[in-house]
Each structure stands twice: as structure tokens, then as C-alpha cells.
C-alpha positions as CSV (number, residue, x, y, z in Angstrom):
1,X,18.0,-36.4,-25.1
2,X,19.6,-38.1,-22.1
3,X,22.3,-35.5,-21.1
4,X,24.6,-35.8,-18.1
5,X,27.5,-33.9,-16.9
6,X,30.5,-34.1,-14.7
7,X,30.9,-30.8,-12.9
8,X,34.6,-30.4,-11.0
9,X,35.7,-27.4,-8.8
10,X,39.6,-26.7,-10.0
11,X,40.4,-26.7,-6.3
12,X,42.6,-29.6,-6.6
13,X,44.1,-32.5,-8.9
14,X,41.4,-35.2,-9.6
15,X,41.5,-38.6,-7.9
16,X,40.3,-42.3,-8.0
17,X,37.1,-41.0,-6.5
18,X,36.6,-38.2,-9.1
19,X,37.6,-40.8,-12.1
20,X,34.9,-43.1,-10.5
21,X,32.4,-40.2,-10.8
22,X,33.4,-39.2,-14.4
23,X,33.4,-42.5,-15.8
24,X,29.7,-43.5,-14.2
25,X,28.3,-40.5,-15.9
26,X,30.1,-40.7,-19.1
27,X,29.2,-44.4,-19.4
28,X,25.6,-43.7,-18.7
29,X,25.9,-41.0,-21.5
30,X,27.2,-43.4,-24.0
31,X,24.9,-46.1,-23.2
32,X,21.8,-43.8,-23.8
33,X,23.5,-42.2,-26.9
34,X,23.1,-39.4,-25.2
35,X,25.1,-36.4,-24.3
36,X,28.1,-36.3,-22.0
37,X,29.0,-32.3,-20.7
38,X,32.2,-30.9,-18.9
39,X,31.3,-28.0,-17.0
40,X,34.3,-26.0,-14.7
41,X,32.6,-25.0,-11.4
42,X,35.0,-22.6,-10.5
43,X,33.2,-19.9,-8.9
44,X,35.3,-19.8,-5.4
45,X,38.1,-17.1,-6.5
46,X,39.8,-18.2,-3.2
47,X,40.7,-21.9,-4.1
48,X,40.4,-22.6,-7.7
49,X,43.4,-22.1,-9.6
50,X,43.7,-22.4,-13.8
51,X,46.6,-25.3,-13.5
52,X,43.8,-27.5,-11.9
53,X,41.5,-26.5,-14.4
54,X,44.1,-27.8,-17.3
55,X,45.0,-31.1,-15.2
56,X,41.1,-31.9,-15.1
57,X,41.5,-31.9,-18.9
58,X,44.4,-33.9,-18.9
59,X,43.2,-36.3,-16.3
60,X,40.1,-36.9,-18.0
61,X,41.4,-37.2,-21.6
62,X,44.0,-39.9,-20.3
63,X,41.1,-41.9,-19.2
64,X,39.8,-41.9,-22.6
65,X,36.9,-39.4,-22.3
66,X,35.4,-37.2,-24.7
67,X,32.7,-34.1,-23.9
68,X,31.1,-31.4,-25.7
69,X,33.0,-28.4,-26.5
70,X,32.9,-25.3,-25.5
71,X,33.4,-26.0,-22.1
72,X,31.3,-24.1,-19.8
73,X,33.2,-22.1,-17.0
74,X,31.3,-20.8,-14.4
75,X,33.7,-17.9,-14.0
76,X,33.1,-16.4,-17.0
77,X,29.4,-16.4,-16.5
78,X,28.6,-14.5,-13.7
79,X,26.2,-12.2,-15.7
80,X,23.8,-14.9,-16.0
81,X,23.6,-15.6,-12.0
82,X,23.2,-11.8,-11.3
83,X,20.3,-12.0,-13.5
84,X,18.6,-14.7,-11.5
85,X,19.5,-13.4,-8.2
86,X,17.8,-9.8,-9.2
87,X,15.0,-11.8,-10.5
88,X,14.4,-13.7,-7.4
89,X,15.1,-10.4,-5.2
90,X,12.7,-8.5,-7.5
91,X,9.5,-11.3,-6.4
92,X,10.6,-11.1,-2.8
93,X,12.2,-14.1,-2.3
94,X,15.7,-13.2,-1.7
95,X,16.8,-10.8,1.7
96,X,20.2,-9.5,2.4
97,X,22.2,-11.0,5.3
98,X,24.9,-8.8,6.8
99,X,25.9,-11.4,9.8
100,X,29.2,-12.9,9.8
101,X,29.5,-17.2,10.2
102,X,30.5,-16.2,13.9
103,X,27.2,-14.4,14.5
104,X,25.1,-16.6,13.0
105,X,26.6,-19.2,15.2
106,X,26.2,-17.3,18.4
107,X,22.9,-17.0,18.0
108,X,22.5,-20.4,17.2
109,X,24.1,-20.7,20.2
110,X,21.8,-18.8,22.1
111,X,18.7,-20.5,20.9
112,X,19.4,-23.7,19.3
113,X,17.3,-25.0,15.9
114,X,19.9,-26.6,14.3
115,X,23.3,-26.9,12.1
116,X,24.8,-23.7,10.7
117,X,23.8,-25.3,7.3
118,X,20.2,-24.9,8.2
119,X,20.4,-21.6,9.5
120,X,17.6,-19.3,9.0
121,X,18.8,-15.9,10.0
122,X,15.6,-14.2,8.6
123,X,15.9,-10.3,7.4
124,X,17.5,-7.8,9.5
125,X,15.1,-5.1,11.1
126,X,14.4,-2.4,8.4
127,X,16.6,0.3,10.2
128,X,19.3,-2.3,10.9
129,X,19.4,-2.9,7.2
130,X,20.0,0.6,6.1
131,X,22.2,1.1,8.5
132,X,24.4,-1.7,7.7
133,X,24.2,-0.7,3.9
134,X,25.1,2.8,4.7
135,X,28.3,1.7,6.3
136,X,29.1,-0.6,3.4
137,X,29.1,-3.7,5.0
138,X,28.9,-7.0,3.1
139,X,26.4,-9.1,2.6
140,X,25.0,-12.3,0.9
141,X,21.7,-12.8,-0.5
142,X,19.4,-15.4,1.3
143,X,16.7,-17.5,0.1
144,X,13.8,-17.1,2.6
145,X,12.1,-20.5,2.9
146,X,8.7,-18.5,4.7
147,X,8.6,-16.6,1.0
148,X,9.3,-19.5,-1.3
149,X,6.9,-21.6,0.4
150,X,4.1,-18.4,0.3
151,X,5.0,-18.5,-3.5
152,X,4.6,-21.7,-4.6
153,X,1.6,-22.4,-2.4
154,X,1.1,-25.2,0.2
155,X,-0.1,-27.8,-1.9
156,X,3.0,-27.5,-4.5
157,X,5.1,-27.2,-1.5
158,X,4.0,-29.9,0.0
159,X,4.3,-31.7,-3.4
160,X,7.9,-31.0,-4.3
161,X,9.8,-33.6,-5.0
162,X,12.2,-35.6,-7.2
163,X,13.1,-38.8,-8.6
164,X,16.4,-41.3,-7.5
165,X,17.2,-43.7,-9.9
166,X,20.3,-44.6,-8.0
167,X,20.3,-44.3,-4.2
168,X,20.6,-41.9,-1.2
169,X,23.1,-42.7,1.6
170,X,20.2,-44.3,3.4
171,X,19.0,-46.1,0.8
172,X,16.5,-43.7,-0.8
173,X,15.3,-44.4,-4.2
174,X,12.0,-43.6,-6.2
175,X,10.2,-40.3,-5.8
176,X,11.2,-38.8,-2.9
177,X,9.9,-35.6,-1.2
178,X,11.8,-32.7,-1.1
179,X,12.5,-31.1,2.3
180,X,14.2,-27.9,1.2
181,X,14.0,-27.1,5.2
182,X,16.7,-29.0,5.8
183,X,19.2,-26.7,4.3
184,X,17.8,-23.5,5.9
185,X,17.7,-20.1,4.3
186,X,20.7,-21.2,2.0
187,X,22.8,-18.3,0.3
188,X,22.4,-18.2,-3.1
189,X,24.9,-14.8,-3.9
190,X,28.2,-14.3,-2.1
191,X,30.2,-11.2,-1.5
192,X,33.1,-12.5,-3.0
193,X,31.7,-14.3,-6.1
194,X,28.7,-13.0,-6.7
195,X,26.8,-16.3,-6.9
196,X,27.0,-19.6,-5.0
197,X,26.7,-23.3,-5.5
198,X,23.2,-24.0,-5.2
199,X,22.3,-21.2,-7.7
200,X,24.7,-21.9,-10.3
201,X,24.2,-25.4,-10.3
202,X,20.8,-25.2,-11.0
203,X,21.1,-22.5,-13.6
204,X,23.7,-24.6,-15.6
205,X,21.7,-27.5,-15.4
206,X,19.0,-26.1,-16.8
207,X,20.4,-23.8,-19.7
208,X,22.7,-27.1,-20.8
209,X,19.5,-29.1,-21.1
210,X,20.8,-31.5,-18.2
211,X,18.2,-34.9,-18.1
212,X,20.3,-36.9,-15.5
213,X,22.1,-35.4,-12.7
214,X,24.9,-38.2,-12.1
215,X,27.0,-37.5,-8.6
216,X,28.0,-39.1,-5.6
217,X,25.9,-39.7,-2.6
218,X,27.6,-36.7,-0.7
219,X,25.5,-34.5,-3.0
220,X,22.5,-36.2,-2.1
221,X,20.9,-33.4,0.5
222,X,21.8,-30.8,-1.8
223,X,19.1,-32.0,-3.8
224,X,16.4,-30.7,-1.7
225,X,16.7,-27.2,-2.1
226,X,17.7,-27.4,-5.6
227,X,14.4,-28.8,-6.2
228,X,13.3,-25.6,-4.5
229,X,15.1,-23.4,-6.8
230,X,14.1,-25.5,-9.9
231,X,10.2,-24.9,-9.1
232,X,10.9,-21.3,-8.3
233,X,12.4,-20.7,-11.3
234,X,10.4,-22.7,-13.7
235,X,13.3,-24.7,-14.3
236,X,12.9,-28.4,-15.6
237,X,13.1,-31.3,-13.4
238,X,16.3,-33.5,-14.0
239,X,16.4,-37.3,-12.9
240,X,18.6,-37.7,-9.8
241,X,21.1,-40.7,-9.8
242,X,23.6,-40.6,-6.9
243,X,26.1,-43.3,-6.5
244,X,28.1,-45.0,-4.0
245,X,31.3,-43.1,-2.7
246,X,34.5,-44.3,-3.5
247,X,36.7,-45.2,-0.4
248,X,40.2,-46.2,0.2
249,X,41.7,-49.0,2.2
250,X,41.4,-47.0,5.5
251,X,37.7,-47.0,4.7
252,X,37.3,-43.2,4.3
253,X,36.1,-41.8,1.3
254,X,38.7,-40.3,-1.1
255,X,38.9,-36.5,-0.7
256,X,40.9,-33.5,-1.9
257,X,41.4,-32.1,1.8
258,X,43.0,-35.7,2.8
259,X,45.6,-35.3,0.0
260,X,44.1,-38.7,-1.6
261,X,46.4,-40.0,-4.4
262,X,46.1,-38.1,-7.4
263,X,45.3,-39.4,-11.0
264,X,48.5,-37.3,-12.1
265,X,50.7,-39.3,-9.3
266,X,48.9,-42.5,-10.4
267,X,50.3,-41.5,-14.2
268,X,53.8,-41.2,-13.0
269,X,53.8,-44.2,-11.0
270,X,53.8,-46.1,-14.2
271,X,49.7,-46.9,-13.7
272,X,47.8,-47.3,-17.4
273,X,44.1,-45.8,-17.4
274,X,42.8,-49.2,-18.4
275,X,44.3,-50.8,-14.9
276,X,42.6,-47.9,-13.0
277,X,39.5,-48.5,-14.7
278,X,39.6,-52.3,-14.2
279,X,40.7,-51.5,-10.5
280,X,37.1,-49.0,-10.5
281,X,35.0,-52.0,-12.2
282,X,34.7,-50.3,-15.3
């Protein structure tokens, strides 16, 4: 069955860009006679707040959307993600990284090989890892691209791909070769949350039977490493449909960090949901 989802993080109130994405996914599910899933991705304990989650539900209800219940809240499912981390670590696919962001940046400065997002610091020497562990230093679990390639085999690695029904930021569409190396040895579990975005989202998409991932083009590049995780775990490959990003009059995309006008503020100003949907092209 066709199934898609809207998966906001409760780190602020929703704005027009969120409304566009939620409506795009909801209408696709309705057109296909399929499922629409709402997921709360609240694994960041420092930024996620309960009042923002309440606000998300209020905003989506105001837009006229409906969704399956109960709603999956990722902060309630940490044991699920820990089990995946344990399984990957047992297969030798993860390594413990005690390095801070600054230390990685400094290393990149000494030997440039790409942005920190694509860092591949590699495992610590055995003696150093024992010492750092004994000192009680915090660490993150990183996915080793070298071990992932060995595990899949060269042919499967080279054939790793995903199908794009929409368009990437540079017009990418159709069957696309996945390039997980662009993400580097990504962190799959963090000291403060016990998991990280790439692991949690791929796990939940598989668990909830998501057949179509409909989301903004800002997440297109994340697809490369997410396809690798799916392949390593034997999880189904969804179809991807990335949509354009909504921009304001200044040409900049709507974003929480820029304090874009929220849906709550639009309601307070007297705008109706029908008027907003018409403005967004629905």
C-alpha cells in the first residue's frame, strides 16, 4: 500500500514551508488511496519541547489534515534504535569516535579532504581507545564506509541506488546511483540522544511501512547514506519524491532559524486555512 509521512521536529512552530511539505505528502496519500503517517522526530533533547509538539498537532489540524494514530514519538523508542546500533556494532560496521567536532575540524585543516559532514576520521588506535574509554570520555558511534563496502561487496556497493520521482536540487530524477561516500563516516548514535537522525529515520520508515518518502530538496543528499543503511539492515527501499523548497519574498527558503512567520501567527492575523492553501497552490 502507498504510505508516506510528515516527520517534523518539535524545535519550533511550523511555518509556510512546513505547511507546503505536509500538504504535499497528505494530498499524495489521498490521491493514491494510501496511508498518511505523522511522526514526531524529537531525538534532540536540547531543542525539542513539548509545547512545540502540541503546536504541530494544532497547526496540522487547522490545515484540515488527518493522520494515523497513535503518533510515533522517537524519544519514546530509544530502545529500538539502541538495538540497531548493537546489531551494527556486532557486525563490525561501527566504530567508537571520541573526537570532538573541533578536533575533527583541526584534523581536516591539517589534511584537507572535504567538509566536516563528510569526515572519515576512522577508528582510534586500540591503545588510545582503551585509554579514552577508561577515562570515561563520551563517544559517538560512526558508520565505517570501509567496512560497509566490504560487507556489501564491490558489486552491490557500486549498484546501490534509489529511485527519485521528484527532483533533486540540480534536477536529479529517475534511478540515481547512491554515493554514501559524500556523507563520510556518519554518526549513527550520539552521546546525548542514543541515536542520530539517519539511523532513526531509516528505522522508522521501514517499521512503519513507508513506501514513498516525500520531503523537501534540502534532504535530497541525505538519501545517499540512508540507502546504504537500508541495504546493510535489509530494510525495504522506498521511492523518493523530493519537492521544491518554498521561499519568501526575499528569495530565501522559510526556516525556523530565520524566525519565519509561523502558522500560529497567520491564524492570529485572521488568515484562514483555505486562504493559506490557495496561496501555496493547493
